[in-house]
C-alpha positions in Angstrom: -49.1 -14.1 3.2 -51.9 -16.5 3.9 -51.8 -20.2 3.4 -54.4 -21.4 0.9 -56.0 -23.8 3.6 -56.7 -20.7 5.8 -57.9 -18.0 3.1 -61.4 -18.5 3.7 -60.9 -17.4 7.4 -59.2 -14.2 6.1 -61.6 -12.7 3.6 -62.5 -9.3 4.3 -65.8 -7.2 3.9 -64.8 -6.2 0.4 -64.2 -10.1 -0.5 -60.6 -9.8 -0.7 -57.9 -11.7 1.4 -56.3 -9.5 4.0 -54.4 -9.8 7.5 -55.3 -7.0 10.3 -52.3 -5.3 11.9 -52.5 -3.3 14.8 -49.6 -0.6 15.5 -49.1 1.8 18.4 -46.7 4.9 18.1 -45.6 7.2 20.6 -45.6 11.1 20.4 -42.5 11.0 18.4 -43.9 8.5 15.8 -41.8 5.4 17.0 -43.5 2.3 17.0 -44.0 0.8 20.6 -46.3 -2.1 19.9 -47.1 -4.0 16.7 -49.5 -7.1 16.4 -50.1 -8.8 13.2 -52.1 -11.8 12.1 -55.8 -11.4 12.6 -58.1 -12.3 10.0 -59.1 -9.5 7.7 -62.8 -9.6 8.7 -62.0 -9.4 12.6 -63.5 -6.3 14.2 -61.3 -3.6 15.4 -62.6 -4.1 19.1 -61.9 -7.7 18.9 -58.2 -7.3 17.9 -57.6 -4.7 20.6 -59.3 -6.6 23.3 -56.9 -9.6 22.5 -54.0 -7.3 22.5 -54.7 -6.1 26.0 -55.4 -9.4 27.3 -52.1 -11.1 26.0 -49.4 -11.9 28.6 -47.1 -9.4 26.8 -49.6 -7.4 25.3 -50.3 -3.7 25.0 -50.3 -1.8 28.4 -51.7 1.7 28.6 -50.3 3.2 32.0 -53.0 4.6 34.4 -54.1 8.0 33.6 -52.9 8.0 30.0 -54.8 7.2 26.9 -54.1 6.1 23.5 -55.8 7.9 20.6 -57.9 5.3 18.4 -59.9 5.7 15.3 -63.7 5.5 15.1 -63.5 1.7 14.6 -63.0 1.5 18.3 -65.3 2.4 21.3 -64.1 4.7 24.4 -63.1 2.5 27.1 -60.5 2.4 30.0 -57.1 3.6 28.3 -58.4 4.5 24.8 -60.1 7.4 23.5 -62.1 7.7 20.1 -63.4 10.5 18.3 
């Protein structure tokens, strides 16, 4: 739910109101990280950058990669198609 006062910030590119949710699963499809709350219009890279910079954020161990969709760029720890 988005409070009425905040709805203008949460309009997405299609005109609706939405909230971004970043989810990470391991090889067994178990959730290992979740972050919800970003505005629906926020770019994927912006959400990911916030996630890795949080005190208790997403940490990809050195030498490993998380597969991401084409909304992201290849960077340290993340591999896009």
